C-alpha positions, 0 to 999 in steps of 0.5 A: 538508476531511474531519473527522477520524476518531474517536479510535483509528480510521483513514480509508482512501480507495482511489484505485486500484492500491495508492494509499491516502490514509490519515488518522489523527488529525492524520496523513495518509499517502499509499501508492504514489502513481499518478495515471497516467490510463486508456490511459497507459503505466507503466514497469516496467522493462527496456523493459517497459511496461503500459497502465493500465485504469482511471482513479484516483479522485482526480487529484494536484492533489486531494490535501490540501496537509498531507500528512504522508508518503508510505509508498512499497514499491518504485520501479516505475511503477505505484507511483511514476509520473511524475505523482507524480515532477513533482507531489509536493513535493520536501520531502515525507518519503517512507519507502521502501526504501534502493534507492528512497530513494537514486534519489529523492534523487540523480536526482530531489531528493526530499531527505527520502526515508528508506530503511529496511532490514527491520525498521528503523522511522521514527516520525512525529509531528503534534499528538496522533498518531503513527505508527510505520513499520516495513519488513517483508519482501517478495520481489517476484519468484520465485528469481533473478527477484527480483534483476531487480526493484527491492527492495520492502517491506511495512510495518507501521503503528502508530497511536496517541498520541506515546509512548503505546501502539498503537491501530491496527495496519496491514500494507501487503504491498507487491508481494510473493509468498508466501514464508517472510518472510511466516511471519516477519511472523506471528511478530513481528506477531501482532496485525494489525487490517487488512491491505491486500493487494496482488493481481493475479497480475502476470505478466511475459513468459514467464509469471512472477508477480511478485505474488500472485494469489488463492490466494497472497494467501489463503494469506498472509491464512491465515499472518497472520490479520489481523482485516481484509483489504482487497484492492488492486492487482488490475485496474488494468493489463494485466500483472494477470491474476488478478481480484478476484473470484477472491480473494473466492471463496477468501475464501468457503471454510470457515476463511477467518480474515479479514473482506474489506472492500468498498471500490471505487475512490473510496470510503472505509472507516473501520477500528479495532481492532474492524474497520470502521466505516463507509464511503462515496463520496469527495470531493476534498480540494480541490474 
């Protein structure tokens, strides 16, 4: 067991793709669990498969036994895969979209899957630590294509003491494109300490873009103006066409409003309201 981050800080372990293990005080959250091995295929719907190119930094069996919840942006095979479905406890709370909640409860027996409509929230408390998870707008595809893809949500994670003030505010974009809802988030969530941004420039057959490429990612950061940015979801699958290096070039342009955190797979970064505290390699929770 890793020691808890210092008060007011969160530790994020980047497992790969959009999977993060987040620890704040006594709370432990898992985002978009994807534990397929390199070379295996994720099912993306409508008969579309994509091969994984990178090995995840942890196995599902390495996860700590005291997970408090999964934060699931949407029900796609590179965010909720067959490994997660078979191995995660059916009693584990899952905070997700109403669409994903219905399917997880009805088809797979995850009885504590909670579906949040946009701008609704769910509070989790363990001991002296609290997180309020609010579902934020997201749009997975352009125009009518969005209706062919599973609904997606962004997430605002507000950490603090139970009943107390927010000490740390994290935004997780989910698989969204840049669209007017991002400006609504900027207006209603003006002080984001860390934005976890799903990139990759994922393209469907015919060249349709369904996740942000480097330019859209930079536009989102410019709209939200978080203090720090952690890019994820950029080179794990064959459908991802925009490499991390493209986003880093955008971030070097004059006027880019946020610092970019470097956190390769298998490493941890600890952040507080002021910025990053420290980073280092990961160690399995259950060696």
